[in-house]
C-alpha positions in Angstrom: -24.7 -26.8 -14.7 -22.7 -25.4 -17.8 -19.4 -24.6 -17.4 -18.2 -21.6 -18.8 -14.3 -21.3 -20.0 -12.5 -18.4 -20.2 -9.5 -16.5 -22.0 -7.8 -14.9 -19.5 -5.9 -11.5 -20.1 -3.1 -9.9 -18.0 -1.6 -6.7 -19.0 1.3 -4.9 -16.9 3.9 -2.3 -17.6 2.5 0.2 -20.3 3.0 3.3 -18.5 5.8 5.8 -17.5 6.5 8.8 -14.8 5.7 10.9 -17.8 2.3 9.3 -18.7 -0.2 6.6 -19.8 -2.1 4.3 -17.6 -2.4 0.6 -17.7 -6.0 1.0 -16.3 -6.5 3.7 -19.0 -5.1 1.2 -21.7 -7.3 -1.4 -20.5 -10.5 0.7 -20.6 -9.5 1.4 -24.3 -9.5 -2.1 -25.1 -12.6 -3.0 -23.2 -14.4 -0.1 -25.3 -12.7 -1.5 -28.5 -14.1 -5.1 -27.2 -17.5 -3.9 -26.6 -17.6 -2.2 -30.0 -16.7 -5.6 -31.9 -19.2 -7.8 -30.1 -16.6 -9.2 -27.7 -17.6 -9.2 -23.9 -15.8 -9.7 -20.5 -16.9 -11.6 -17.8 -17.4 -9.2 -14.8 -15.4 -6.3 -13.3 -11.7 -6.1 -14.7 -9.6 -6.1 -12.1 -6.4 -4.2 -10.8 -3.8 -5.9 -9.2 -0.8 -4.6 -7.0 2.5 -6.3 -6.3 5.3 -5.7 -4.2 5.6 -2.2 -3.3 9.4 -2.5 -3.0 9.9 -4.2 -6.7 12.9 -2.5 -8.3 11.8 -2.1 -11.8 8.2 -1.4 -10.7 5.7 1.0 -12.6 4.2 4.0 -11.0 2.0 1.9 -8.8 3.1 -1.7 -9.6 -0.3 -2.6 -10.6 -1.0 -4.7 -13.1 -4.4 -5.3 -15.0 -6.7 -8.8 -16.1 -9.6 -9.5 -17.2 -11.9 -12.7 -18.9 -13.3 -13.2 -22.1 -15.7 -15.9 -22.5 -14.6 -18.3 -25.1 -17.8 -18.1 -27.0 -16.7 -15.0 -28.5 -14.2 -13.9 -31.2 -10.6 -14.8 -29.4 -8.2 -14.5 -32.3 -10.5 -11.1 -33.0 -9.9 -10.2 -29.2 -6.1 -11.1 -29.2 -5.4 -8.8 -32.1 -7.6 -5.9 -30.5 -5.5 -6.3 -27.2 -1.9 -6.5 -28.9 -2.6 -3.8 -31.6 -3.7 -1.6 -28.2 -0.9 -2.4 -26.5 1.6 -1.6 -29.4 0.0 1.8 -30.1 -0.3 3.3 -26.4 2.4 1.9 -24.4 5.0 4.5 -23.1 7.8 2.9 -25.1 9.9 6.1 -25.4 10.6 5.3 -21.6 13.2 2.9 -20.9 11.8 1.5 -17.8 8.5 0.9 -19.9 8.9 -3.0 -21.1 5.1 -4.2 -21.6 3.7 -7.5 -21.4 0.8 -9.1 -22.5 -0.3 -12.7 -21.6 -3.4 -14.8 -22.2 -4.2 -17.7 -20.6 -7.0 -20.7 -20.9 -8.0 -23.2 -18.3 -8.5 -23.3 -14.9 -6.8 -21.1 -12.1 -4.5 -23.6 -10.4 -2.9 -23.9 -7.0 0.7 -23.4 -8.7 -0.6 -19.9 -10.4 -1.8 -18.5 -7.2 1.3 -19.6 -5.6 3.3 -17.6 -8.3 0.7 -14.5 -7.7 1.7 -14.2 -4.0 5.4 -14.6 -4.7 4.8 -11.6 -7.0 3.4 -9.8 -4.0 5.7 -11.1 -1.3 9.0 -11.7 -3.1 11.1 -10.4 -6.5 10.5 -12.3 -9.6 12.8 -12.0 -12.6 11.3 -11.9 -16.4 13.1 -15.6 -16.7 11.4 -17.1 -14.0 8.0 -15.4 -15.6 8.6 -16.5 -18.9 9.6 -20.0 -17.7 6.3 -20.3 -15.3 4.3 -19.1 -18.2 5.2 -22.0 -20.7 5.1 -24.7 -17.7 1.6 -23.9 -17.5 0.9 -23.1 -21.2 -0.2 -19.2 -21.5 0.8 -17.2 -24.3 3.0 -14.3 -23.8 4.0 -11.4 -25.4 6.7 -9.2 -24.7 7.5 -5.6 -25.6 10.9 -4.3 -25.5 12.1 -6.3 -22.7 8.7 -7.6 -21.4 8.9 -7.4 -17.8 5.3 -6.7 -17.9 4.7 -10.8 -18.0 5.8 -10.8 -14.6 2.8 -8.8 -13.4 0.2 -9.8 -16.2 0.3 -13.7 -14.8 0.2 -12.7 -11.5 -2.8 -10.2 -12.1 -4.6 -13.1 -13.5 -3.8 -15.6 -11.0 -4.6 -14.0 -7.9 -7.5 -15.0 -5.8 -9.4 -12.1 -4.2 -10.9 -13.0 -0.7 -10.9 -9.8 0.6 -11.0 -6.9 -1.8 -12.0 -3.0 -3.0 -13.2 -1.5 -5.8 -12.2 1.6 -7.5 -13.5 3.8 -9.8 -11.1 6.0 -12.3 -12.8 8.7 -14.4 -10.4 9.4 -17.4 -10.0 13.0 -18.8 -9.4 14.0 -22.5 -6.0 14.1 -23.8 -5.6 17.8 -24.4 -5.7 18.3 -20.7 -3.0 15.6 -19.7 0.0 17.3 -17.9 -2.3 20.3 -17.1 -4.1 21.3 -13.6 -7.4 19.0 -13.1 -10.5 21.1 -12.7 -12.5 19.4 -9.9 -14.7 21.0 -7.7 -13.3 20.5 -3.9 -16.3 21.6 -2.3 -18.0 18.3 -4.2 -15.3 15.9 -2.9 -15.7 17.0 0.7 -19.2 16.5 0.2 -19.0 13.1 -1.1 -16.6 12.2 1.6 -19.4 13.4 4.1 -21.9 11.3 2.8 -20.0 8.0 1.4 -17.3 7.7 4.4 -16.3 4.8 5.2 -18.2 3.1 2.6 -15.7 4.8 0.2 -12.6 6.3 1.6 -9.0 7.9 1.0 -10.8 10.6 -0.4 -9.4 13.5 1.7 -6.6 14.1 3.7 -8.2 16.5 6.2 -4.8 17.2 8.2 -2.7 17.8 5.4 -6.0 19.4 3.3 -4.9 16.9 0.4 -7.7 15.8 -2.4 -6.4 12.2 -2.3 -8.8 11.2 -5.1 -7.0 13.3 -7.6 -3.5 12.0 -8.9 -0.5 14.2 -9.1 1.1 12.7 -12.4 0.2 13.7 -16.0 -1.4 10.8 -16.5 -5.0 10.5 -18.2 -6.6 9.5 -14.8 -9.0 12.6 -13.7 -9.6 11.3 -10.2 -10.2 7.7 -8.9 -12.6 6.7 -5.7 -12.0 3.9 -3.7 -14.7 1.4 -2.0 -15.9 -1.5 -0.5 -19.0 -1.5 -2.5 -19.9 -0.9 -6.3 -23.3 1.0 -5.4 -21.0 3.9 -3.4 -19.3 4.1 -6.2 -22.2 5.1 -8.2 -23.4 7.2 -5.5 -19.7 9.1 -5.2 -19.2 9.3 -9.0 -22.8 11.3 -9.0 -21.6 13.6 -6.1 -17.9 14.7 -7.8 -18.0 17.7 -9.8 -15.8 18.8 -12.5 -15.1 21.3 -14.7 -13.6 19.4 -17.9 -14.9 16.3 -19.8 -14.9 12.8 -18.5 -13.8 10.8 -21.6 -14.2 7.3 -20.0 -14.6 5.7 -16.8 -14.1 2.2 -15.2 -14.5 0.4 -12.1 -12.0 -2.2 -10.8 -12.2 -5.1 -8.4 -8.6 -5.0 -6.9 -6.5 -6.1 -4.1 -5.8 -2.5 -3.1 -6.0 -1.7 1.0 -6.2 -5.5 1.8 -3.0 -5.5 3.8 -2.4 -8.5 1.2 1.3 -7.7 1.0 1.8 -8.3 4.5 3.1 -11.6 5.7 3.1 -12.4 9.3 6.4 -13.2 10.9 6.8 -15.1 14.2 10.4 -12.8 14.9 12.3 -10.5 13.5 15.3 -12.7 12.2 12.5 -14.2 9.7 12.6 -10.5 7.8 14.1 -10.3 4.4 14.7 -7.1 2.6 12.0 -6.2 0.3 9.4 -8.2 2.2 6.3 -6.6 3.8 5.3 -8.1 7.5 3.5 -7.7 10.5 5.8 -8.5 13.2 5.8 -7.8 17.1 8.7 -6.1 18.7 9.5 -4.0 21.9 10.7 -0.6 21.6 14.6 0.0 22.3 15.8 3.0 21.6 13.9 6.4 21.9 13.1 7.5 18.4 15.1 10.3 16.8 14.6 12.7 13.7 17.3 13.5 11.5 17.8 16.0 9.1 15.2 15.9 6.3 12.4 14.9 8.8 12.8 11.2 8.9 12.5 9.6 12.2 14.2 6.4 13.4 14.3 4.1 16.3 14.7 0.3 17.0 12.9 -2.8 18.1 13.9 -5.8 19.2 12.8 -9.5 20.0 15.0 -12.3 21.2 16.1 -13.3 18.0 17.4 -9.8 17.1 16.7 -6.0 16.3 15.9 -3.9 13.5 15.8 -0.3 12.8 12.1 1.3 12.1 11.5 4.3 10.1 8.8 7.2 9.7 9.7 9.6 6.8 9.2 13.1 6.7 6.1 12.8 4.4 4.1 10.8 6.8 3.6 13.9 8.4 1.9 13.9 11.8 2.1 10.2 12.3 5.7 11.0 13.1 4.6 12.9 16.4 3.0 9.4 17.4 6.5 7.7 16.7 8.1 10.2 18.7 6.0 9.5 21.5 7.2 5.9 21.7 9.4 4.9 24.4 11.9 1.8 25.5 9.7 -0.8 26.9 6.6 -0.6 24.9 5.5 -3.8 22.7 4.1 -2.7 19.4 2.8 -4.7 16.4 4.3 -3.1 13.1 3.1 -3.5 9.8 5.5 -2.8 6.8 8.2 -3.5 4.5 11.9 -3.7 4.5 13.9 -1.3 2.1 17.2 -1.6 0.3 19.0 -0.4 3.7 17.2 -3.1 5.7 15.2 -0.5 7.6 11.6 -1.4 8.5 9.1 1.0 6.5 6.1 1.8 8.9 3.0 1.8 7.7 1.3 1.3 10.8 1.8 0.1 14.5 -0.5 -1.0 17.2 0.7 -0.5 21.1 0.0 -3.4 22.6 2.0 -2.7 25.9 2.4 0.5 27.1 5.4 1.8 29.2 4.1 4.3 31.3 6.5 4.6 34.3 10.0 5.8 35.0 12.3 5.3 37.8 13.8 8.2 39.4 15.4 9.2 42.8 13.2 9.8 45.6 12.1 13.2 46.9 13.4 14.0 50.3 10.9 15.1 53.0 11.7 18.6 51.9 10.2 18.5 48.4 13.9 18.4 46.8 15.1 15.5 44.4 17.9 13.8 46.0 21.1 12.4 44.5 23.3 9.4 44.6 25.4 9.5 48.2 27.7 7.1 46.0 27.4 3.4 45.0 26.0 1.6 47.4 25.6 4.2 50.2 21.8 5.5 49.2 20.9 8.9 48.6 21.2 12.3 50.1 19.6 15.9 49.8 21.8 18.8 48.5 19.2 21.5 50.1 18.9 19.7 53.5 21.4 17.2 53.9 18.9 14.6 54.9 20.3 11.1 54.1 18.6 7.5 53.3 20.3 4.2 53.0 17.8 2.5 50.4 19.4 2.5 46.8 16.1 1.7 45.0 15.0 4.4 42.7 11.1 5.3 43.0 8.8 4.1 40.2 6.8 7.1 38.7 3.7 6.9 36.3 4.2 9.4 33.6 1.3 11.0 30.9 1.4 9.2 27.7 -0.1 10.7 24.5 -0.8 7.2 23.1 -3.2 4.6 24.2 -2.6 1.1 24.9 -4.3 -1.1 22.4 -4.8 1.5 20.0 -3.8 1.7 16.2 -2.0 4.4 14.1 -1.5 4.9 10.6 0.3 6.8 8.2 -2.0 9.7 6.6 -3.9 9.3 3.3 -1.2 11.2 1.5 1.7 9.0 2.5 -0.1 5.7 2.0 0.8 2.7 -0.1 -1.7 1.4 -2.2 -1.9 -2.1 -0.7 -1.9 -0.7 3.2 -5.0 -1.7 4.6 -6.8 1.9 6.4 -8.1 1.4 10.1 -11.8 2.1 8.5 -11.3 -1.4 6.7 -9.7 -3.3 9.8 -12.0 -6.5 10.2 -13.4 -6.7 6.7 -11.4 -9.8 5.9 
């Protein structure tokens, strides 16, 4: 058996809200490498990190790929660094690219680092010290914050994974309306779902494969298999040039950011969790359309939020009642509110207690503390002080999952159509 060693390459933090995309930059690099007879092994990887990171780029994702060491490694490094220097959005204050080169096996401490970058917050100094410890070569542009995600993109194992095909548009089109034939996307979704997913938000009429930013991406299709991506790509029609196309292996839609917590007191700010709790307060909507309620267990309580962009999801939240037991998936924001991504109704409280009905059909009222009930209509009295249990109709089903719509879903959130894939 021949052991092939690799140069692992990680790139992150090259884009800005005004343009560029680290995946496009990586695609350009891969094209230049191929033109110079430098090959990469397998698919490049797109790794999404902690969605609550304070200084994240648009999607908080780093890119990595592997180059077999029998290639011209020095030439490869030169091509990579030149491309990052030429294409990154340096004019944006929050764009601080980082490139990491690493040769050798991915160690357990590197894996631990990668999960920490998904679960917690890592500083630039921490990342640089870790890179020195493992013998990685780092290149910082400006503040070099991108080395944080670059190391993680190299190090993260992918047991559950998806693929994303990204089609890129001509530079002259950046910032203009994308010319995607809407009907073709609907046909593609009908024929390839659930192998492809997140294509369309039907409730909102939202074409989710189309970015809303002035970046190089024309559209992106997500799938469980490469074959389904290729079929989908052939079906989507556009009325502008596609200048490049790249498939990435990714941790998107795997719930990799979700940690299982045994109790509410274990939850920490900027972390993402799966937690079981009992609804304690009725959901209330506030100005702006956001909805909040509290869940609790024996260790404490926490406020939960379903925000206006989640649209129809709030109707499910609105039907929750005190006593419902939920399995919640989401993350803790800067206000210590649990932002809900999806929930499962484990136990449903479908009863309420009311004063008994009189024999005349009128609802009785209290006759005074400890004195039972009386009827204001006919005067009938009973000495029993117990209220009567009534079944109520609910719009939710016990055991069922409810998720935010495609238009409001995080990159890492696992849609219900992928539940069980792990």
